[in-house]
N, C-alpha and C positions, 0 to 999 in steps of 0.2 A: 779773215780771222773770226769775224762775227758769225759767219755761216758755220764755221767749225764748232764754235761754242754752242750754237743752237742744236746742231746734230748731237753733240755730247749730252746736252740737257734732254733732248728727245729720247735718246737711248737710255739715259738714267731713269726717266719717268716710265718708259715702256718696260724696262727690265724689272723695275720695282713692282709694277702691277703683275707681271708674269710670275715673279718669284713668290708673291703673296698667293697667287692662284695655285701654283705648284705645291706650295706648303700647306694648302687647304685652310687658309686663314679666313675664308669667306664662309662662315658657318651659319649665318642667319640672314634674314631678309634685309636688314639695314645694311649690313656689310656687303651683301650682294648688290644692292642698289648703289652703294658707294663704288664698287668695282665697275658696274655698268656705266656710271657717270664718268669714272676715270677713263675708261676706254673711249667713250665718245669725245671727251675733251682732248684726249691724246690724239685722236684722229684729226681734230681741228688744228692742233699744233703741228701735226705731220703735214697737213695741207699748207699751212703757213710756211713752214721751214722748206718744204720741197717745191713751193709755189705751184701746187697741184690744185686745180679747181674741183672741189667736191661739193655737190649740192649748190644751193643758192645762198647768197649772203644772209638772207633773213633767217635761214636755219641756224647759221652760226651765231647770229645775234641772240637767238633764243638759247642756244647752247651756252653762250657766254653768260647770260643772265642767270639761267637755271643752275649751271655748274658752279658759278661763283657763290650764289646763295646756298647751294647744297654744301659746298666745302666749308663755308663759314659756319653754317648751322651744325654740320657734323662735327667740326672741330670744337665748337663751343659746348654743344649739348650731348653729343653721343660718344665722342672719343673716349672719355673716361669710362663710360658704362660698358663699352665693348672692347676695351683695351686687352682684356684677357683673351678675347677671341683672336687677337693678333699675335698672341704668344708672349706678350710683355708680362713681366711679373707684376702682380697686384701690389700696389703701394698702400700703406695705411692712410696717407693723406692724398687726396686727389691732386692732380697736376694743377698748379695755379693758372688762372685764366690768362695772365700775361704770358706765361710760357707757351700756352696753346696758341695764342695770337702770334707770337714770334714764329711758331711753326708754320703759320700761314705764309710767311715770307718765302718759303721754299717753293710755293706754287704761284707766286706772283709772276714769274716769267711765263708760266703756262697761260695765264689769263691775259697777259700782255699780248702774247702771240695770237691767241684766239680773237682778242679785240681787234688787232691789226688785220687779221684774216677776214673778220666779219664786216668791219667798217672801212 
């Protein structure tokens, strides 16, 4: 059952990234960097879920640290600034920090998987 849930999560993360790419939501360098990091972290999760060895563990240790730092920094500092690039309606008030941090919960399994894969 756990393997099935991992495959569903893997599919959800991959489909989301591809959907954003197809819709042309990566319009500037910051969002393109976010897409690149998302693809690399997705590959790490794919390796963990399918038990496929890709690269050496030290590469995935770096991916874990850099990816996690990037997602936290992007969510806290850049998400509001580039929200219009993702097709969301501009709000008068920026999203509260607590709401953005709660959004990070959705990527917690991603980094759990990469951590398990790397260490």
